[in-house]
C-alpha positions as CSV (number, residue, x, y, z in Angstrom):
1,M,20.2,29.2,-7.4
2,I,20.4,26.3,-9.8
3,I,18.4,23.3,-8.7
4,V,18.7,20.0,-10.4
5,F,16.4,16.6,-10.6
6,G,18.6,13.7,-11.2
7,N,19.0,10.4,-10.5
8,Q,20.4,7.1,-12.6
9,K,17.3,5.9,-13.9
10,G,14.5,7.0,-16.1
11,G,11.0,7.1,-14.7
12,C,11.5,7.5,-11.1
13,G,9.9,10.9,-11.3
14,K,12.4,13.3,-12.1
15,T,10.4,15.1,-15.1
16,T,7.2,15.1,-13.1
17,N,8.7,16.5,-10.3
18,C,10.6,18.7,-12.2
19,I,7.4,20.4,-13.9
20,Q,5.3,20.6,-10.6
21,F,8.2,22.1,-8.8
22,A,8.7,24.9,-11.2
23,N,4.3,25.2,-10.9
24,Y,4.8,25.3,-7.1
25,L,7.7,27.9,-7.1
26,A,5.5,29.8,-9.7
27,Y,2.2,29.4,-7.2
28,K,4.4,30.6,-4.5
29,G,5.4,33.7,-6.6
30,K,9.1,32.8,-7.1
31,N,10.8,33.3,-10.6
32,C,12.0,30.4,-12.3
33,V,13.2,28.7,-15.2
34,V,12.9,25.3,-16.5
35,L,16.1,24.0,-18.4
36,D,15.4,20.9,-20.6
37,V,18.3,18.9,-21.5
38,D,16.6,15.5,-21.3
39,F,17.1,13.6,-24.7
40,Q,13.1,12.9,-24.8
41,K,12.6,16.6,-24.4
42,S,9.2,15.9,-22.6
43,I,9.0,19.3,-20.8
44,V,9.2,21.3,-24.2
45,D,7.0,19.0,-25.9
46,R,4.4,19.6,-23.0
47,R,4.9,23.5,-22.9
48,N,4.5,23.3,-26.6
49,Q,1.0,21.4,-26.4
50,D,-0.2,23.5,-23.2
51,L,0.6,26.6,-25.5
52,E,-1.5,25.1,-28.3
53,N,-4.6,24.1,-25.9
54,F,-4.6,26.9,-23.4
55,D,-4.8,30.8,-23.5
56,N,-3.1,31.0,-19.7
57,K,0.0,33.0,-20.2
58,P,3.0,30.7,-19.1
59,L,4.4,31.6,-15.4
60,Y,8.2,30.8,-16.3
61,E,10.2,29.9,-19.2
62,V,11.1,26.7,-20.8
63,I,14.4,26.5,-22.5
64,D,15.0,23.7,-24.9
65,A,18.9,23.2,-24.0
66,E,21.5,21.2,-26.2
67,M,24.5,19.5,-24.4
68,N,26.9,21.8,-26.1
69,D,24.9,25.1,-25.0
70,V,24.5,24.1,-21.3
71,A,27.7,25.2,-19.7
72,K,27.1,29.0,-21.6
73,T,23.5,28.7,-20.5
74,I,24.3,28.2,-16.8
75,A,26.9,31.0,-16.8
76,D,24.7,33.4,-18.4
77,F,22.0,32.6,-15.8
78,K,24.6,33.2,-12.9
79,E,25.4,36.3,-14.3
80,I,22.0,37.4,-14.4
81,N,21.5,35.5,-10.7
82,D,17.6,36.5,-10.7
83,G,15.6,33.5,-9.7
84,H,16.0,29.9,-9.9
85,L,17.0,28.0,-12.9
86,L,15.4,24.0,-12.7
87,I,17.0,21.5,-14.9
88,D,15.8,17.9,-15.3
89,L,18.2,15.6,-16.0
90,P,18.5,12.6,-18.7
91,G,17.8,9.1,-16.8
92,R,21.4,8.2,-17.4
93,V,24.4,10.9,-16.1
94,D,27.2,9.8,-18.5
95,D,28.0,12.8,-20.5
96,E,30.7,15.6,-19.4
97,A,28.1,18.2,-20.0
98,L,25.9,16.5,-17.6
99,I,28.6,16.5,-14.7
100,T,28.9,20.3,-15.2
101,I,25.4,20.9,-14.4
102,L,25.9,18.8,-11.1
103,Q,29.0,20.8,-10.4
104,N,27.1,24.1,-10.8
105,A,24.0,22.5,-8.8
106,D,22.9,24.5,-5.6
107,V,20.6,22.0,-4.9
108,V,20.1,18.4,-6.3
109,I,16.7,16.5,-5.8
110,V,16.7,13.2,-6.4
111,P,13.0,11.6,-6.5
112,F,12.9,7.4,-5.8
113,R,10.8,4.7,-4.9
114,Y,11.9,2.1,-2.3
115,D,11.9,-0.6,-4.6
116,R,14.9,-2.5,-5.3
117,L,15.8,-1.4,-9.0
118,T,15.1,2.2,-8.3
119,M,17.4,2.1,-4.8
120,D,20.3,0.4,-6.9
121,S,20.1,3.4,-9.4
122,T,20.1,6.1,-6.5
123,A,23.0,4.3,-4.9
124,L,24.9,4.7,-8.2
125,F,23.9,8.4,-8.4
126,I,25.2,8.9,-4.9
127,K,28.5,7.5,-6.0
128,I,28.7,9.4,-8.9
129,M,28.0,12.8,-6.8
130,E,30.6,11.6,-4.2
131,Y,33.2,10.8,-6.9
132,Y,32.9,14.5,-8.5
133,K,32.6,15.9,-5.0
134,I,29.3,17.6,-5.7
135,K,28.9,20.2,-3.1
136,A,25.2,20.9,-3.5
137,K,22.5,20.3,-1.0
138,I,21.2,16.9,-1.6
139,F,17.1,16.1,-1.0
140,F,15.9,12.6,-1.4
141,L,12.5,12.6,-2.6
142,P,10.1,9.6,-2.1
143,N,7.8,9.7,-5.3
144,N,4.8,7.9,-5.9
145,I,4.6,6.0,-3.1
146,E,1.7,3.5,-2.5
147,S,0.0,3.5,0.9
148,S,-1.1,0.0,0.3
149,V,2.4,-1.5,-0.2
150,K,4.7,-2.4,2.6
151,Y,8.2,-1.4,2.0
152,E,10.2,-4.0,4.0
153,T,13.7,-2.2,3.9
154,K,11.9,1.3,3.7
155,E,13.7,2.4,7.3
156,Q,16.9,0.9,6.3
157,V,17.0,2.6,3.4
158,K,15.9,5.9,5.3
159,E,18.9,5.1,7.6
160,I,21.4,5.1,4.9
161,L,20.1,8.0,2.8
162,K,20.4,10.5,5.7
163,E,24.0,10.3,5.6
164,Y,24.1,12.0,2.3
165,G,21.3,14.2,2.2
166,M,18.0,15.1,3.6
167,I,14.9,13.0,3.1
168,T,11.5,14.9,2.2
169,D,8.1,14.0,3.1
170,E,6.9,11.4,0.8
171,I,4.6,12.2,-2.3
172,P,2.0,9.5,-2.4
173,S,0.6,7.9,-5.7
174,R,-1.9,10.1,-7.2
175,V,-3.6,10.3,-10.8
176,I,-3.5,14.1,-10.3
177,M,0.7,13.9,-10.5
178,Q,0.4,12.3,-14.0
179,R,-1.8,15.5,-15.0
180,L,0.7,18.1,-15.9
181,Y,0.6,21.5,-17.2
182,T,3.2,23.9,-17.7
183,I,1.3,26.8,-17.2
184,D,-0.6,25.9,-13.8
185,I,-0.9,23.8,-10.9
186,E,-4.1,22.2,-10.0
187,K,-5.5,22.7,-6.3
188,K,-5.2,19.1,-5.6
189,A,-1.5,18.8,-6.7
190,I,-0.6,21.4,-4.4
191,E,-2.1,19.4,-1.8
192,V,-0.5,16.3,-2.5
193,V,3.0,17.9,-3.1
194,S,3.1,20.7,-0.3
195,K,4.7,19.2,2.4
196,A,7.7,17.8,0.4
197,Y,8.4,20.8,-1.4
198,D,7.8,23.2,1.1
199,C,10.6,21.0,3.0
200,I,13.3,21.7,0.2
201,I,12.3,25.3,-0.3
202,E,12.9,25.8,3.4
203,N,15.7,23.8,4.2
204,A,17.5,24.8,0.8
205,G,16.9,28.4,1.4
206,I,15.1,29.1,-2.0
207,Q,14.0,32.7,-1.6
């Protein structure tokens, strides 16, 4: 299964949730590979640091992929058909290779917040998926949500997003979510993400 993390904006939690979701799948005993096509290569850098600082054996592979190699990597993965391929998209989907990724996706996870700027970028990302007739199951992941903040348009936003996909449980704002490792997931992080991630796993049919 190909699982893509995307939105038309950086800083909304794509990379954080891609890593934590891979960690969570590994924790659940599921096979996965992470393909880092983001220009910043944050996941690849994080993996290299983890290998230098820890003796733990990685629970999944992280692949540094260039845009020109994406189509072949996806084709190779589909031929093997073993486990799940997680892909972290850049903050701006404006390349043919990135559209190819979306067209091959089985699941698209869209991290977002209820602030105006993030919602505008989420709306644009939805339009892109509609334009290219993306057939993947779409999950909107409320991410880094502050319990002390009153999001006045929250219910309106949820009603709109329900027309395009499923809205998961919220992932609250917690420091533990920023303590990212690509070799393990901390118990406190599991407690933070479990409801939202289990919602995706169960409704997407991730085996």
